[in-house]
C-alpha positions in Angstrom: 12.4 5.8 1.5 10.8 3.0 -0.5 11.5 2.6 -4.2 11.4 -0.1 -6.8 9.0 -2.5 -8.4 9.0 -6.3 -7.6 7.0 -9.2 -9.0 6.1 -12.0 -6.6 3.7 -14.9 -6.3 1.1 -15.4 -3.5 1.4 -18.9 -2.0 -1.6 -21.1 -1.2 -1.9 -19.7 2.3 -2.1 -16.1 1.2 1.5 -15.2 2.0 3.9 -13.2 -0.2 7.6 -12.5 0.1 8.4 -8.9 0.9 11.6 -8.0 -1.0 14.6 -7.7 1.3 15.2 -4.1 0.3 11.7 -3.1 1.4 11.8 -5.4 4.5 14.7 -3.4 5.9 12.6 -0.2 5.9 9.4 -1.8 7.2 10.8 -3.7 10.2 9.7 -6.9 11.7 6.0 -5.9 11.9 4.1 -3.2 10.1 0.6 -2.1 9.1 -1.3 -3.0 6.0 -4.6 -1.5 5.0 -6.9 -0.8 2.1 -5.2 1.8 -0.1 -6.5 4.0 -2.9 -6.9 2.7 -6.5 -7.7 -0.8 -5.3 -4.2 -1.6 -3.9 -3.0 -2.3 -0.4 -1.0 0.3 1.5 1.9 -0.9 3.7 3.3 1.4 6.4 6.2 1.3 8.9 4.7 1.6 12.4 6.2 5.0 12.9 4.7 6.3 9.6 1.4 4.8 10.5 1.4 6.6 13.9 2.0 9.8 12.1 -0.9 9.2 9.7 -3.1 8.1 12.6 -2.4 11.4 14.4 -3.3 13.4 11.3 -6.5 11.5 10.8 -7.5 12.0 14.4 -7.2 15.8 13.9 -9.8 15.7 11.1 -13.1 17.2 12.2 -15.5 14.5 13.4 -18.4 16.7 12.2 -17.4 16.2 8.5 -19.0 13.3 6.8 -16.0 12.8 4.4 -13.6 12.8 7.4 -15.6 10.1 9.2 -15.9 8.0 6.0 -12.1 8.2 5.3 -11.2 7.3 8.9 -13.5 4.3 8.8 -12.2 3.2 5.4 -8.6 3.5 6.4 -8.7 2.0 9.9 -11.3 -0.7 9.5 -9.2 -2.4 6.9 -5.9 -2.1 8.8 -4.0 -5.0 10.4 -0.6 -5.3 12.0 1.3 -8.1 10.4 4.7 -9.7 11.0 7.4 -11.0 8.7 8.2 -14.8 9.1 11.6 -16.3 8.9 11.4 -16.7 5.1 10.5 -13.0 4.6 6.8 -13.7 4.0 3.8 -11.9 5.3 0.2 -13.1 5.4 -2.1 -10.8 3.6 -5.6 -11.0 5.2 -8.3 -12.5 2.9 -10.4 -9.3 3.1 -7.4 -7.2 1.7 -6.7 -9.8 -1.0 -10.3 -9.6 -2.1 -10.3 -5.8 -2.0 -7.2 -5.6 -4.2 -8.2 -8.5 -6.5 -5.1 -10.4 -5.6 -5.2 -14.1 -6.5 -1.7 -15.2 -7.4 0.6 -12.8 -9.2 1.5 -9.7 -7.1 3.4 -6.5 -7.8 5.1 -4.8 -4.8 6.2 -1.3 -5.3 8.0 1.3 -3.2 6.3 4.7 -3.1 8.4 7.0 -0.9 6.9 6.7 2.6 4.9 3.5 1.9 4.9 0.2 0.0 1.9 -0.8 -2.2 0.8 -4.3 -3.0 -1.2 -4.7 -6.3 -2.5 -7.6 -8.3 -0.1 -7.9 -11.2 -3.0 -7.4 -13.7 -4.3 -4.3 -12.0 -0.8 -2.8 -11.8 -0.2 -3.3 -15.5 -3.6 -1.8 -16.3 -2.9 1.2 -14.0 0.5 1.8 -15.5 -0.7 1.6 -19.1 -3.6 4.0 -18.4 -1.7 6.4 -16.2 1.4 6.6 -18.4 -0.7 8.5 -20.8 -1.4 11.2 -18.2 2.1 11.2 -16.6 3.4 14.2 -18.6 0.2 16.2 -18.0 0.4 15.5 -14.2 4.1 16.4 -14.2 3.3 19.7 -15.8 0.7 20.5 -13.2 2.7 19.3 -10.2 6.3 20.3 -11.3 6.3 23.5 -9.2 5.4 21.5 -6.1 8.0 18.8 -6.7 11.1 20.4 -8.3 
């Protein structure tokens, strides 16, 4: 399970250090792809295989299923951690997430998310206002 919030800086080559606590759960190589809310989703290879299987089961005849599959898989890349604990984030994903220098890396249960620090701060400030309302709606499903 991935948890926590970590601030890091992208280097000039587009690499970022993945916190040691998260690296342990991700392994030496893992999948990164476009996520929702303009962030990057990061998955352990086993979790990615599970998601891939579920997406394959979506009906090909549904336009939204085809669009979602294209969105998820066309942006995906398998990446490897280097000896310094860094990973290269492809330019297309950096552009998608608006990542230029300051990065927030957060653990979200079965995945890690990578955000531009500015976008994360905006998201948290806006979403905190709705957290209690969401908790009331979802409490029966969670607790």
